[in-house]
N, C-alpha and C positions, 0 to 999 in steps of 0.2 A: 503494499500499498505506499502511496507518494505522502512523502511529508506535508502536510498541511495543516501545521500549529502554528500559531504566531505569540511571540513575547515581543512584551514594550517595556520598556524600561525608563521613569521619570528619575533623572539624579536633582533632588530639589535643594530647599534652603534649611529644611530641618532634617529629612532624613531620602533615604532611598525607596521606591516603591517599584512590585512590578508585575505584571500578570502573564497568564496565558491562555489563549481562545483560539476556538477551531475558526474558519473562514463565515458562520454565520453571527459571529460575533459573542457569542455563549463564551463567559469566562468559566472556567476548568479550576483553575487557582491565580491567589494571589498571595503577596507578601512586603512587608515595609520592614524598615530597619531605618532607627531615628542615631542623626552624628549631631556633635557641639558644634558651634561658630564659636570663632575665639575674636575677642573685640580689644586689643590693645593698647591702644587711645582711641579717645572719642572722634565718633566719628569714620573708622576702622570698622571691616569685620572682615574677619578672614576664613580657611576652613584648609584643610590638607588634605587635597584631592587624595591620599595611599586611602584616607577613609570612607570615599568614593565607592570606591574598587572593593572597601572589604565587605561594608553592605552590598554592592550592586553583588559580589560574590555570593555572599550570605540569600538575598531576597532572591535568587538566582535558583540556588540549590533546594531552596523553602520548593517554590516551585513546579521546578521539575521532577520532583520525590510526589507529587502530588497521586493519587487515584486515575487514573487512566491519561496519563501523562509519561511519552518516554525520550531522550534528548533527540534520539534520532527523527521523533516524529516534528521535529520542530522544521518547517520553513524556511525563517528569518527570523530575526532578531532587531528592533528598530531603538533607539535611545534616543530622549529628550532631557533635558537638564533647565535649571533655571536661566537667567541669563541678562547682561553678560557678565559672564567668568574672565580674567587673567589669569590662564594659565602657561606661567612662562614654564617649557621642556625643552633641554637637550635634545640631543642628537638620537638618547635612546627610549626618550619620551619620558624621563625623569627629572618634577620638578624642581626647579630651582629655586626657585620663592614660593611662600604659601601663595593660595588661591586669592587674591583680589575677587569676592565676588561681590552681588550687582550692586548690594546695601552699601558699599563702599563709596567714603566720601575724601576720602582725602585729597584727591585732586583737583583740590578750588583753588592752589595757586597756581597750577599748569592751565586751569578753565578763566584764570581772568585774563593770564598773559597770551590766551590763544583769541578770548575776548577782544582785546585790544590790536591781537595783528591778523587776523585770518576774518575774513569774508562771511560771516554767520547766514546772510541769505544764503549764498550761492553753496553751501551745507545744506540745509532746508531745501534747497532746489534738487540736489543732486542724491541727497543722502536722505533727506528726510531729521527730521528734530532737533535738538540746539546746544549748544558747548553746555557740557555738564558732567559731572563727576560718575551720574550715573551709567553713562557709555564707556565703550573699550579703548578708544582714542586718547581719551585724557588719562586713562589709568597706564594704558600703557609709555605714557610721555615719562608720568612721576616714574614709573619703573627703572627707565634712561636715565633718570636724572636724581635720584634716589639714591638707587640701587646698579651702578652701572656696571658691576662687577655679575651680578645676574642677569644685565640686559644683554652682556656679552657674551655669554653661556649660554643664553638661550638662541635655540635653532627654529622651534615654532611657538607662534602663539596661539595654545587652542583655546577651545572655550569647555563647556565642562561635560557635554557628550563626545567631543570632540575628545578626548582625556580616555573616557571608555572607550569608547570604537577602538584607539590604539592598543589598549590593551586585548582589547578582543581579537583584531584583528591587523594588529602592528603597522595601520595607515598612519598617516598625517593628512589628517581634513577638515573643512568646517562646512557645514550643510549649511545650502544660502539663506534658508529662516533667518541665521543668527545674522548675516551679512547688516542691514541697516542699524543695527544695535551698535555699532565699530564709529559713526560720524566719520567712514572715509568710505562710505561706499556707492557704487550706483544701480538705485535701486531699481529703478524701471527696465536696467540690465541686467542686474542680479549676478554681478561681477565686480572685483574689488576698483575701485576710482583711483586710478593713475594719479589723476590730479589734486583730490585728498586727500591721499597717500603721501604725494610730496609736500602739500600745501600745513601737513600736520607734522611733517618730518620723520614718518615714519622709516623703519627700514623693511621696503616691500619683500625682502627675501625670508625676512620671520612671518609672511601670510601665511596661511597655507590656503592653498588648495581647494578654492570653491565647489562644492558638489551641490547638484538636486537633491533634497530631501529623501526623496523618493529612492535611488540611484546604492545597485547595491558595489560598494565601493573597498570589499576585503572580505574575508571566511575566519570564522575563528580559527585560532592555530590550539596546535595539539598545548601551546602552554596554559594557554588560556581556558581548553575543554578543561582541564584534570581541576583546576581552578571552579569554575562555575557550574560542573556538569553539564554542561552545551556539548553539543557534539561536535567536533574537529570537524573543520568544512561548513557549519555552517553560516549562512548568509549574510551581515551584517549591511544594514542598509545604511547613510550618511546620516537621519538622524534630527532631529528639529529642537526650536526652542518649544522649551513647554507650554508656554503660551498657545503656540501655533498646535500641537498634537493637540491640545483641549479643543482648539477651534475645530478640529478633525471630529473627536470624541462626538460633538456635538450637529455634527453636519454642515458646517458654515463653510459652504459651497457656491453661497447662488447672494450676488451684490445684496449690501441693507440689512443679511444677515447677522447676528451679533449675539456675543456669549460675555457672561462676567466669569472671570474663576477667581476664587477666594479661596487662600490656604495663608503663608505668611502674611502674603499684599492681596489684594486685586486688583486684576486686568481687565477691561473691558476690550474688547476686541469685538469689529468691525468690519463684514468683508465686504470689499470695492473693486471696482475695474482702474483704480488710481492707485497709484502710493502717494500719501502723503507729504505734502511740502510743504510743512509749516514750522513750528517751533514749538506752540501749544503741547499737543501731542507727539506722535511720532511714529513711525511706519514698522513693520516684521513682514519677515517674508510668509509669502502662503505658498505651500506645496503647490498646490498646480497653478503651471505655467497663465499669465494672463491675471489673474488675483493675486490683488492683496491684502493685507490687515492696515487697518487704521486704530492704533492704540493708545487708548489712558490707560496709566498704571499708578498707584498708590505703594505705600513701601509696609505700613506695619495693621494691615486693617485684623487678618486674623492673628497677627505678631502682637496686637493689642488684649488679644484674648487671651495667648499664650499667656501674656503678660501678667495678667489678670489672676491666673490659674498659679501661675508660680509664685507670686507674690504673696496675694490676699486669699487665693481658695485654698488653704490647708484643711482646712474642715473637709471639704470638698470632693480632693487627693483622697482623704483617709476614709471618707465616707464611702467612696468610690471604688478602694482598695476591697475592702468587707463585701461589696454586694458586687462585684465583679463586673462595674459599669465604668463608660468612662466621666472620668468628671466635668468635662465641655457641658454632658449631658444635665448633670445636673443642676448647673453653673444657667444652661438654659430654660431649667424648669425655674428656677429663680429669678429669671427676667421676665418667662411668660407671666409670673404673677404681678408686673408691672402693667403699668399702663400703654399705648402709645402714647409718645414723648415722653417718658420716664419719668413723671411730677415735674416735666419744666426744665431735667437737665441733656443739656445740650455736651458731647464730646467731640474732639477735635482729635483725629487718631495721627498724629504726628509724631511717634514716638523716634520714629528714629530719621526727622527731617521729614522731607514730602519733596513726589515726584510729582507727575501733571496732575493739576492743570497749573501748580502752584508753582513750583518748580521750586524750594527752599530748603538748600542744608540748616538754615538754622531754625525752622520750625518745629512746634515741639507738642506735644498733646495736651488737652486740658479737657477739664472737667469745667461746666460753664453752669451755674445754677444750684451749688450744692445747699443742702441747710439738715437741719437733723432731724427733718423726718423723712432723709431720704435712706435706702435701702440697696444690701446687696445686691437683690432682684432689679431697681434700678441702674444702678453704676454697670452689670452684664445688660443691661437693656440698649443702655445710652451707646455703648461701646457697640454694639451691633447696628441702633441707629446712624450714628457715627460715621460708620465704613458706608451704610446704603447712602447717608448724603455727600462721601465725596465720591459715589458714582452714579448719582445724578450728575454733578458736577462737569466729572470727566463727560459725559452723556450730553450737556448739554453743551460743552466745552468743542465736541467731535459736530455739533446740528447748527453751529456759528462754522464751522468749518465746510458746513456743505455734505457730511456724511451722517445723514439721518438712518437713524436702524429704523429696521421694519418688524423685526421679531428678537426675542431676549431668551438667552436659556441660560440656567446655571451649572456650575461645574465646579471643579476640586473640592476641598476639604470642608467647606464653609458651607456647600450645598448637602449637605449633609442635616443639617437643620433645617427643621421644618420653618421654624417661627423666622429665622433669618430670611429666608426663603421667601413670607410670606411679607417681613417689615421691607424688602426689596422693592414686590411686587406695590405698595400702599408708597412709598416715598417715590417711586419712579411715576407711577400711577399707570401701568400696564400692564400685562400679562406676562410672568416667566414660568419660560416648561423648564426640565430634567432631563436628557434622558433616561429611558427605562433603566438601565442601569447606570450609574456614576463613577466608575473605575477611576478618573483622572486623567492626566496625560498617558498614562503608559497603553492604554485602551488607542486614544491617536495615534500614537507609536504600529502598534502592531496593525493598526487598519490601513497606513503609508505602506510599513512591509508588506501587506499581502499584495498592494498591486505593486510596487518595485519588485518581489520576486514572481508575479505575473499569474497567482492564483486568480486576480481578476483583474479585466483591460484598462481600468486606470483606476486613479483614486477615487472619482466620480462613482463609477461603477460599483467598488469596495466599501464608499460611506453609503450606500444605496442599500445595499445585501448588508450589513453591519452596525448600521446606525439604529436604534428602535426611538421614537419617542416616550415618553414618560409624564409624568405629573402635573399638572402645571395648576401655578398659583394666580388666583384672580386680585385686584385689587380692590381692598372692599370699602365700599360709598364712607361708608364710617368715618372712616383715618384720614378720609384724603385730606380736608379743613386743615386738620391738625398739622400732620405733614407739614403742609404747603406752611402754615406758620413756625415751626419748628424749621423746616430748611431755610426760610429767609436769616433766621436767626444764626444759624450755623454761619453760611453767606456772612455774613453783616463783621464776625468775630475773627476772622484770620484778616479782614484789611485793617482791625483795629489793632489789633497788637501785633503789625508785622513789625513794626520798631522795635516793638519790647523786645519781638523773639532776638532782632537781632542786638541789641543792647547786650542782652543778659549772654551772647554766644561772644563777644568782645569780653564783658565783664569777665566768664571764664577759661576766655582761649589762655 
């Protein structure tokens, strides 16, 4: 019997997940392993790529050991990841410096210099996006200037999934979906922009070859097979950004379709026929030629909830351990005991600066409206609502740029919360839907891998066969006026506090 199972792996911010499914999209097994992020200085965020690989090996071993799954039955594997990450490796593929993940903001000085010397409008026109530490280009300049020995030893500048692809198949490459996150990409042509690479002063020899997301770029080596449990020779596709993979999981293959993916962060993805050429949002590559993704991305929506759990949820953690449930479920139950608007409590979810649409490294989280009557449930609900307000802010920014969404789907870990899904529907005043089975980015990897090895003639055909619609959340009319008023307050808070954020950052510098 020919190999027909598909494996998807996503190297996320807080952990790595894997699924194995059949060609109909039925998931046979899934697994996840968490790992830490290091914050050695304010604004810095690093991870050890070796921990990604260990986690990948562990999740693959687990899913491949599931009933009905054999390594020989796997037709292909696809890997996605958090993005962008600066993973500088030597000629053997070994990291020469810790990975600077997307949250890292240390390249502010490099960005300030670029804004004074580089035509930012030209970057917006060719690549899309703005000069900001989030993007790969400024991170590369920081490494070149601040750790010149590591930069000199660097053979290739990979992304997180590219690092895992190299560990699996011993090939250096970058999938095309990651390109626009570099600031030196030609998003329309899906290739490096020689003009922007030169403008930013990056050594082009260190930039990996760009491959279409679905292309088979190599095969699992005997060494990787021994470490992961995969069969040697298993095809490996180039892979994609986690947001791109999530867009495929919910079937975003027509312009106007949109999805939001909430994990550590919230990412809005809108399918379009044209790449984004502005500075408020940014573009992302779509795996289907002729399509693009317009992206609005926050930093710490799910991260804010995780912070609350870790710092203020000790009793829920202990109770969850006794009951054998997730602490987030208990926190969600408390939030459900509050009311829409969280008793006039508004939360700004800027716990580690913010990306779109405000792009401010100095921004910080705020609870506004605290009183002696505020409960833990109010605090948790305000966090959920703050994430929804930030999502609406990005939706409105996209509409102002001419990218109006027609449908909205929810994916990622946040989509497991029925309460959060309903809050998003109410705040957006539009229905939100879930896929029938939400497994996150790994499922998108598996779908694209199915097309990459010819189990389906195209990605569109794979989506049609493997993606099934699920539950829909309708906006509740009785909540719309409350959320409209709360949203107006939310939007007024950041402009009122912006100068204070900057002053506080200068005091603590």
